[in-house]
C-alpha positions in Angstrom: 7.0 -23.9 -13.8 4.6 -21.0 -13.4 2.5 -20.2 -16.4 0.1 -17.4 -15.6 -1.4 -15.1 -18.2 -2.1 -11.4 -17.9 -4.2 -10.0 -16.4 -3.4 -12.0 -13.2 -6.8 -12.4 -11.6 -6.6 -11.7 -7.8 -8.7 -12.4 -4.8 -8.0 -10.6 -1.6 -8.9 -12.6 1.5 -9.2 -10.1 4.4 -10.1 -6.5 3.6 -8.9 -4.8 6.8 -6.4 -1.9 7.0 -3.5 -4.1 5.8 -5.6 -5.7 3.1 -6.5 -2.3 1.7 -3.4 -0.2 2.2 -0.6 -2.7 1.8 -2.2 -4.9 -0.8 -5.3 -3.6 -2.7 -3.7 -0.2 -3.4 -0.5 -1.8 -4.7 -2.3 -4.4 -6.8 -4.5 -1.7 -8.4 -1.4 0.3 -9.3 -0.1 -2.6 -11.4 -1.9 -3.2 -14.8 -0.7 -6.8 -14.7 -3.3 -7.6 -12.0 -7.0 -7.4 -11.9 -8.8 -7.7 -8.6 -11.8 -10.0 -9.2 -12.9 -10.9 -5.6 -12.7 -10.0 -2.0 -13.5 -12.3 1.0 -14.2 -10.9 4.4 -16.3 -12.0 7.4 -17.5 -8.4 7.9 -20.5 -7.3 5.8 -19.4 -3.7 6.1 -16.0 -4.5 4.7 -17.5 -6.6 1.9 -19.7 -3.7 0.9 -16.7 -1.3 1.0 -14.8 -3.7 -1.2 -17.7 -3.8 -3.7 -17.7 0.0 -3.8 -13.9 0.4 -3.9 -13.1 -2.3 -6.4 -16.3 -3.2 -8.3 -15.6 -6.8 -7.7 -17.4 -9.9 -6.4 -17.5 -10.4 -2.6 -17.7 -13.5 -0.5 -18.2 -14.0 3.2 -15.8 -17.0 3.4 -12.8 -18.2 1.4 -14.5 -21.6 1.0 -17.1 -19.9 -1.3 -14.2 -18.6 -3.4 -12.5 -22.0 -3.5 -15.6 -23.4 -5.2 -14.7 -21.3 -8.3 -11.1 -22.3 -9.0 -11.4 -21.3 -12.7 -12.0 -17.6 -11.8 -8.8 -16.8 -9.8 -5.1 -17.1 -10.4 -3.7 -15.6 -7.2 -5.2 -15.5 -3.7 -3.7 -13.0 -1.2 -4.3 -14.0 2.4 -4.3 -11.0 4.7 -6.2 -12.4 7.7 -5.6 -12.9 11.4 -2.5 -15.0 12.0 -4.1 -18.1 13.5 -6.2 -18.5 10.3 -3.3 -18.5 7.8 -2.6 -22.2 7.6 -6.2 -23.3 7.0 -6.9 -20.7 4.4 -3.6 -21.1 2.6 -3.9 -24.8 2.3 -7.5 -24.5 1.1 -6.5 -22.0 -1.6 -3.5 -24.1 -2.8 -5.7 -27.2 -3.0 -8.3 -25.1 -5.0 -5.6 -24.4 -7.6 -4.6 -20.8 -6.7 -1.1 -19.4 -6.4 -1.2 -18.0 -2.9 0.5 -15.1 -1.1 0.3 -15.0 2.7 1.0 -12.1 4.9 3.4 -12.3 7.9 3.7 -14.4 9.9 3.2 -17.0 7.1 3.0 -19.7 9.8 2.7 -19.8 13.6 5.0 -22.7 13.9 6.9 -25.5 12.1 3.8 -27.7 12.1 1.8 -25.2 10.1 4.7 -24.5 7.8 5.0 -28.2 7.0 1.2 -28.4 6.2 1.4 -25.4 3.8 4.5 -26.7 2.1 2.9 -30.1 1.6 -0.2 -28.4 0.1 2.0 -26.4 -2.2 3.8 -29.5 -3.4 0.7 -31.5 -4.0 -1.1 -28.7 -5.7 1.7 -27.7 -8.1 1.0 -24.1 -7.3 3.3 -21.5 -5.7 3.3 -20.2 -2.2 4.7 -16.7 -1.6 5.4 -15.6 2.0 5.1 -11.8 2.6 8.6 -10.8 3.7 8.9 -7.1 2.8 12.3 -6.6 4.4 13.8 -8.1 1.2 12.6 -4.9 -0.5 13.8 -2.5 2.2 16.2 0.1 0.8 17.9 0.2 4.1 18.4 -3.5 4.3 19.4 -3.8 0.6 22.2 -1.2 1.0 23.4 -3.0 4.2 23.3 -6.4 2.4 25.2 -4.9 -0.6 28.0 -3.5 1.7 28.3 -6.7 3.7 28.5 -8.9 0.6 31.0 -6.6 -1.1 33.4 -7.3 1.8 33.4 -3.6 2.8 33.9 -4.4 6.5 35.7 -7.7 6.1 34.4 -10.8 7.8 31.2 -10.1 9.8 31.3 -11.4 13.3 28.3 -9.7 14.9 25.0 -8.3 13.5 22.6 -6.4 15.6 19.0 -5.5 14.6 16.9 -3.2 16.8 13.4 -1.7 16.5 11.6 0.4 19.1 8.2 2.0 19.5 6.2 3.3 22.3 2.4 2.8 21.9 -0.3 0.5 23.2 -2.5 -1.6 21.2 -5.6 -3.6 22.3 -6.5 -5.7 19.3 -6.1 -9.5 18.6 -2.3 -9.0 18.3 -2.2 -8.9 22.1 -3.6 -12.5 22.5 -1.7 -15.7 22.0 -4.8 -17.7 21.0 -5.0 -15.6 17.8 -1.3 -15.9 17.0 -0.6 -12.5 18.5 2.7 -11.2 20.0 5.5 -9.2 18.5 7.9 -12.0 18.0 5.6 -13.4 15.3 4.4 -10.0 14.1 7.8 -8.4 13.8 10.1 -11.5 13.4 10.2 -11.2 9.6 11.4 -7.5 10.0 13.9 -8.1 12.8 15.2 -11.7 13.0 15.0 -12.6 9.3 17.6 -10.0 8.1 20.2 -11.4 10.5 19.5 -14.9 9.2 20.0 -13.7 5.7 23.2 -11.7 6.4 24.9 -14.7 8.2 24.8 -16.9 5.1 25.3 -19.9 7.5 23.1 -22.4 9.2 21.9 -21.4 12.7 23.5 -23.4 15.5 21.6 -22.3 18.6 19.5 -19.5 19.9 18.5 -17.9 23.2 15.3 -15.9 23.6 13.5 -13.8 26.1 9.9 -12.6 25.7 8.1 -10.0 27.9 4.7 -8.3 28.1 5.2 -4.7 29.4 2.6 -2.3 28.0 -0.2 -4.1 26.1 -3.1 -5.9 27.6 -3.7 -9.6 26.8 -1.1 -12.4 27.3 1.1 -12.0 24.2 4.7 -10.5 24.2 5.3 -6.9 23.3 9.0 -7.0 23.9 11.5 -9.7 22.8 15.3 -10.2 22.7 17.0 -12.9 20.6 20.6 -14.1 20.6 21.6 -16.2 17.6 24.8 -18.3 17.1 25.7 -19.5 13.6 27.8 -22.4 12.5 30.3 -20.1 10.9 31.0 -18.4 14.2 28.9 -15.2 13.6 26.5 -14.0 16.2 23.3 -12.0 15.9 21.3 -10.0 18.4 17.7 -9.0 17.6 15.4 -6.9 19.7 12.0 -5.3 19.6 11.2 -3.1 22.6 8.7 -0.5 23.8 10.9 2.6 24.1 10.5 6.2 23.2 14.0 6.5 21.8 16.3 3.7 20.6 19.5 2.4 19.3 20.6 2.2 15.7 18.2 0.0 13.6 21.2 -2.0 12.3 24.8 -2.3 13.5 27.0 -4.8 11.6 30.5 -5.4 13.0 33.3 -6.8 10.9 37.0 -7.3 11.0 37.6 -4.2 9.0 34.9 -1.9 10.0 31.3 -1.2 11.1 27.9 -0.5 9.3 25.2 1.3 11.3 21.9 2.7 10.3 19.1 4.7 11.8 16.4 4.1 9.1 17.4 7.4 7.5 21.1 6.9 6.7 23.3 3.9 6.3 26.8 4.8 7.5 29.9 2.7 6.6 33.1 3.1 8.7 36.2 1.3 7.4 39.4 0.9 9.3 42.3 -1.6 9.7 42.2 -2.5 13.4 46.0 -2.7 13.7 46.5 0.8 12.4 46.0 4.2 14.2 44.5 6.2 11.4 40.9 7.6 11.6 38.2 5.5 10.0 37.0 6.3 6.5 33.3 7.3 6.8 30.8 7.0 3.9 27.1 7.8 4.2 24.2 6.5 2.1 20.8 8.3 2.5 17.8 5.9 2.5 15.2 6.7 -0.1 11.8 5.0 -0.1 9.8 3.0 2.3 12.1 1.7 5.0 10.2 -1.6 5.4 9.8 -2.2 1.7 7.5 -0.7 -1.0 4.4 -2.8 -1.6 4.2 -1.6 -5.2 7.7 -2.9 -5.9 6.9 -6.2 -4.2 3.8 -6.7 -6.4 5.8 -5.7 -9.5 8.3 -8.5 -8.8 5.4 -10.9 -8.0 3.9 -10.2 -11.4 7.2 -10.9 -13.1 7.4 -14.2 -11.2 3.9 -15.2 -12.2 4.1 -14.2 -15.8 7.8 -14.9 -16.6 8.9 -17.4 -14.0 11.5 -15.1 -12.5 12.8 -15.9 -9.0 10.8 -14.1 -6.2 13.1 -12.7 -3.5 11.1 -14.0 -0.6 11.3 -17.8 -0.7 9.5 -20.4 1.4 13.0 -21.8 2.2 14.0 -18.6 3.9 10.6 -18.3 5.6 10.8 -21.9 6.9 14.2 -21.3 8.4 12.8 -18.2 10.1 9.9 -20.2 11.5 12.3 -22.8 13.0 14.3 -20.0 14.7 11.2 -18.3 16.1 10.0 -21.7 17.4 13.4 -22.2 19.1 13.3 -18.7 20.6 9.9 -19.3 22.2 11.2 -22.7 23.5 14.3 -21.0 24.9 12.2 -18.4 26.7 10.1 -21.1 28.4 13.0 -23.5 29.2 15.5 -20.7 30.1 18.3 -22.3 28.1 20.0 -22.2 24.7 18.1 -24.2 22.1 19.7 -26.0 19.1 18.1 -25.4 15.7 18.1 -28.4 13.4 
């Protein structure tokens, strides 16, 4: 059981763009939290954090872990290949720990972090902002209400057209868009299916970016209940609907601005009934809302929407998709 007192004392590990805009700003907006420390390898970023937050700064997370009595929550916002080591150290030091996406590069890392969570008695929170997306929440509500009958196919599509040249383009740093965007694209399909995954097929491609990591991917997912999912990230100037969910009594589609519900009995000739739901708020989830819920979890032991169980299932699927790409075959997920 979580038993944290207010204010929740926070350390941000990684004070780059995401650490500032997606985390520090949201934490500062919530009086339940108090930022006590920032860790960053860059002396310039440490100095900026000192000015911005008037907090202690450290070069390494190990220095922070030597002061377990001073921190309640560590937020790990670092390069993907560093997550596992930093998270396990923070848990062992006695901190509840939040880790940005991807929480783990593979199943082996996920297993290590879950073992550290269990032995420490502290909680691990994967950063999965799609669970706070107003677009996805409306789609989830419609699907679970039975508005389109039994779902047999769910499609998730995201496109962009711009080049990047940072560490995300290199496999050795845990780069690639399957890992970077998997929580936004693959995870919602896993959640909507409400069924174990049976097998997957994946294709990865590098088209625009330098480096050796993928910047395009396609995934086909077959579930034990017979539903299928298709997930794609692609470098394109214009794209398909962000979601299209097909059921036995209708279709849901969305374009990140409006969720549209079309209902019809397939054996009748009448026109479908159309309902539209404008999307309000941040389409990929509002960080302020996420931290509001996290505070409730830490202070009052409420259930956090993003669970390690869901994140672990997502990691198994991403592992299988990479395996499928290299082996050129369908891969079972156990």
